[in-house]
N, C-alpha and C positions, 0 to 999 in steps of 0.2 A: 504494500500500500504506500502511495506517495503522500508527502506532506499536503499537497493540494487536494487529494482525495479525502484525506482526514479532515482538512479545514472545511471542505464543501459539505461533508456529512454533518459536522458539528454546527455548521451555520444554520441547520434546520432546527436547532434547539433554541427556543425563545428563552431569554433571561432578562432579569431586571438589571437596571443600571444604577450604580452607586458611585459616589465620590468618596474616596478614601483620603483622609487628611491627617497631618501630623505637624507638630511644631518642632522645628530644629533649633535648639538653643544655640546661642552664640558660643564660638570656641573660646573666646576671651571675654570674661564677664565685664571687662571695662571697655571692650570694643563695640562695634555696631551691634544693634539688636539682632535677635535670631530671625528665622525665616519660616513662613508657612509653606508646606509642601503638599501637593495634591495630585491624585491620579484617578482617572476613570477606570472602573472595573465592572466586568460582567460576570466574573466567577466569584460570587459571594453567596454564602448560604448560612442558615441557622444550623448549628451542630447539636446543641443540647439545651434543654430547658433547666435542668438542675445538675450542675450549675449552668447559668446562662452563658453559652459559648456560641461564637460565630467563626466563620473561616473565610479568608480571602486568599486568592491565588495571585502572587506577584511574580513578574518576570525576574528571574535570577539576575542580580547585578543592576537592577533598575535603581533609580534614586530612592524610591520608597522602600525597596528591599534593603538597600544599604542603611537607610536611616533607621528602619525598625530592627536592624541587627544591633544598632548602638543604643537605642532607647525603646522602651516597651509600650509607650502610650500613643494611641491613635484614635481616630474617630471615623464614622461612616455616616454619610447623608444619603438616604434612599431618594433618588431624584424623581420628581414628578414629570408628567408628560410635557409640561411647558418649560422644562429646564434642559432641553436638547442642546442649546448653545453651550451651556456649562459643560455638559458631557463631552461635546466635541472639542472644546477648548483644552480640556485636561487630557485628552486622548491623543493630541497631536504629537508626532515624532519630531525631534529637532526643534522643539518649541522654545520660546523665550523664557526668561526666568519666571518661576512660580509667583514671585512678588507681583509682577505685572499682570499675571493671569487672575490673581485675586483682587486686583485694584478696584474694579467696579461691581463686584459680586457682594450682595449683602450677606453677612454672616455674624454669628456671635461666637465667642470663644467658650469652649467647653470648660465647665468647672473642674472636672476630674483630670482632663488631659491637656487643656490649653490649646487644643486643636480647633480649627475652624469648623463650625456646624452651619451648614448652608441654610439660609432663610428660605422658606417656601418648600423645603423638602417634605416628603410624606412622613418621614420619621428620621430621627438621628440616634446614633448609638456612640457611646464612648467606651473604649476598650483598652485592656492591658494584655499584652501578649502572654499566653500561657505555654505555647509550644510552636516550634518551627519545624517543618518537615520538608526536606528536599524531595522534589518530584519532577524528574526530568529537567527541563530548562526553567522550571518555576519553583518558588518556595510557597508552601501552604502555611499561612500564618493563622493560628487558632488563638482567638482572643476571648477573654472573659469580659462580658458586658458589665460595665460599672454603672452606667446611667443610660436610660432609654427615654426618649420623648416622642410623642406623637402630637405635633403642634397644630394639627387640624388643617393642613393645606388642602386646597381644592384640587379636583381632577384625579386622574388615574396615574398609574406608574409609567415611567419611561421604560420601554422594552427594547431589546436588541434582537433582531431576527434577520437571517439571510444577509448579514453584513450591513444592516441599516438600523437606525433608531426608528422605533415605531410607537404608535399609541394603540392601546387595546380598544376593541369595539368597532 
């Protein structure tokens, strides 16, 4: 089986779209402030109710994978159907700095993680890494949910199917 055949088969699996975020503290406490980091993910799932665990799959060696190797706190915003632009922005390869990507996106900072929680998301979760598992060219990061919020955003979820963002219905 070729990589293209596998990719084509898996594109038939609809998945929700989330924005994974974390705060990267400054290297020098007296230097410039830290930076927010974000990435779009479609490989995200609930793992356990007791304890509350979720999992996200990160490309090995990606900025988010490297950051979560160094620090365990991160957050997830479950994107709504009207947040397609946010998903696309953080999915770009060779993109500009994350600081510029966050510039005009409304968010609040999570109390437990300090990570950005995107305003208008269907739900937000703050997590602490419990386990990291190498799986091929990805790292599966399992996190304990520290806080969960359902802010009451309107609309349905943003979905990804056959290589495109979609709306349900």
